[in-house]
C-alpha positions in Angstrom: 5.0 14.6 12.8 6.9 12.8 15.2 9.7 11.1 13.1 12.9 8.8 13.8 15.9 9.1 11.9 19.2 6.8 12.1 22.6 7.7 12.1 25.3 6.5 10.8 29.3 6.6 9.8 32.4 4.7 9.1 34.6 7.2 7.6 37.4 9.5 9.0 35.7 11.5 12.2 33.3 8.9 12.7 31.4 10.7 15.9 32.1 14.0 14.8 30.5 13.4 11.1 27.1 12.0 13.5 27.8 15.4 15.3 27.4 17.3 12.5 24.6 15.8 11.0 22.5 16.2 14.4 23.9 20.2 14.4 22.8 20.6 10.6 19.2 18.4 11.0 18.7 21.1 14.4 19.2 24.0 11.8 16.6 22.6 9.6 13.5 25.0 9.2 10.2 23.4 10.9 12.5 20.8 13.0 13.0 20.4 16.0 15.5 18.0 17.6 13.8 16.3 21.0 16.0 13.0 21.6 19.7 11.7 20.7 20.4 8.4 21.8 23.8 7.0 22.6 26.0 6.0 20.2 26.9 2.5 19.2 29.9 0.8 17.4 28.9 -1.5 15.2 29.6 -4.2 12.4 28.8 -3.1 9.1 26.1 -5.4 7.3 26.4 -5.9 3.4 29.6 -5.3 2.1 31.1 -6.5 5.5 35.2 -5.7 4.2 35.0 -2.1 5.6 35.5 -0.2 9.1 33.3 -0.2 12.2 30.6 2.1 12.1 28.8 4.5 14.5 25.5 4.5 14.8 22.8 7.0 16.6 19.2 7.6 16.5 17.4 10.8 17.1 14.1 11.8 17.5 12.6 15.0 16.3 9.4 17.0 15.8 8.6 18.8 12.1 5.5 20.1 10.2 8.0 18.8 7.2 6.1 17.2 4.7 8.0 13.0 4.3 9.4 13.7 1.2 10.5 17.4 2.0 12.2 15.8 5.1 14.2 13.1 3.1 15.4 15.6 0.1 16.7 17.7 3.4 18.3 14.5 4.8 20.0 14.1 1.4 20.9 17.5 1.2 22.7 17.5 4.5 24.2 13.7 3.4 25.6 15.3 0.1 27.0 18.5 2.5 28.8 16.3 4.6 30.2 14.8 2.1 28.2 11.6 1.4 28.6 10.2 -2.4 26.3 7.4 -3.1 28.1 5.1 -5.4 27.8 1.6 -4.6 25.5 -0.2 -2.4 26.0 -0.5 1.1 29.6 1.0 0.4 31.6 3.0 3.5 29.9 6.5 4.1 31.1 9.7 5.7 27.4 10.1 7.0 23.9 7.9 6.4 20.4 9.5 7.6 17.8 7.2 7.1 14.3 7.8 8.1 13.0 4.9 10.3 9.4 6.0 11.4 7.3 9.3 9.9 4.6 9.0 12.9 2.4 5.9 11.9 2.5 6.5 8.1 3.2 3.5 5.8 4.8 4.8 2.4 6.2 2.6 -0.4 7.3 4.3 -3.8 10.4 3.7 -5.5 12.1 6.6 -3.6 11.0 5.9 -0.2 9.6 3.5 2.1 8.5 3.5 5.5 8.9 2.2 7.9 12.4 1.8 7.1 12.0 -1.9 5.3 14.4 -3.5 7.6 15.4 -2.0 10.7 13.4 -4.6 12.1 16.4 -7.0 11.3 19.2 -4.5 12.3 20.3 -4.2 15.7 22.6 -1.3 14.6 19.3 0.4 14.1 16.9 -1.1 17.1 19.4 -0.7 19.9 19.6 3.2 20.1 16.1 3.3 19.1 14.9 1.3 22.0 17.2 3.6 24.1 14.9 6.6 23.1 11.7 5.2 21.9 11.0 1.4 23.4 7.3 1.1 23.7 6.9 2.7 20.1 5.0 0.5 18.0 6.2 -0.8 14.2 3.2 0.5 11.8 3.4 -3.1 9.7 4.7 -5.5 12.2 2.2 -4.1 15.3 5.5 -4.8 17.6 7.4 -2.9 19.9 10.8 -1.5 19.4 11.7 -3.1 22.6 10.1 -6.2 21.7 11.7 -6.3 18.0 14.8 -6.1 19.4 14.9 -9.3 21.5 13.9 -10.9 17.7 18.2 -9.6 17.2 21.5 -10.7 18.0 23.2 -7.5 19.8 26.8 -9.0 19.3 28.9 -6.8 18.3 27.4 -3.3 19.5 29.2 -1.9 21.9 27.8 1.2 23.4 30.0 4.4 23.4 30.3 5.7 27.1 32.5 8.6 26.0 30.9 9.5 22.9 27.8 11.8 23.8 25.9 13.2 20.8 24.1 17.1 22.1 21.7 18.6 20.4 23.9 21.7 19.7 27.4 22.5 20.3 28.0 26.1 21.0 
């Protein structure tokens, strides 16, 4: 399965938090990191009285069933120090399952495609960098077309921050 994961951090060493998440995702059994987007500095959404985010998207290939992948991502968040107490709170790391192949999943535990990805430039901009022609399975629009529908004000590519597939 081809999967796209959104990564975000707005606490501590934000870039290092993203890199640590990429490393742990890459170390997960049956997961191969294929492509990593550039890192973007973005304004917070929701509760706006908090620091800016660093965001990126990664493409992985896996045979892990979707709910096991979700649990693996939540475990990585916890391992990196994420506490889930208040919605839209500041966070060391956030890993969102954006797309899982072309599957459409709607349960209490998980909604795929991510239910708000088409409204969020901080997701669409890095996703468009690595998968511009991927089609949203519900909206039937490409990522690049969805990006054209949202404002990218306040999103800045971080030229000096490049995530890698593994750190030696």
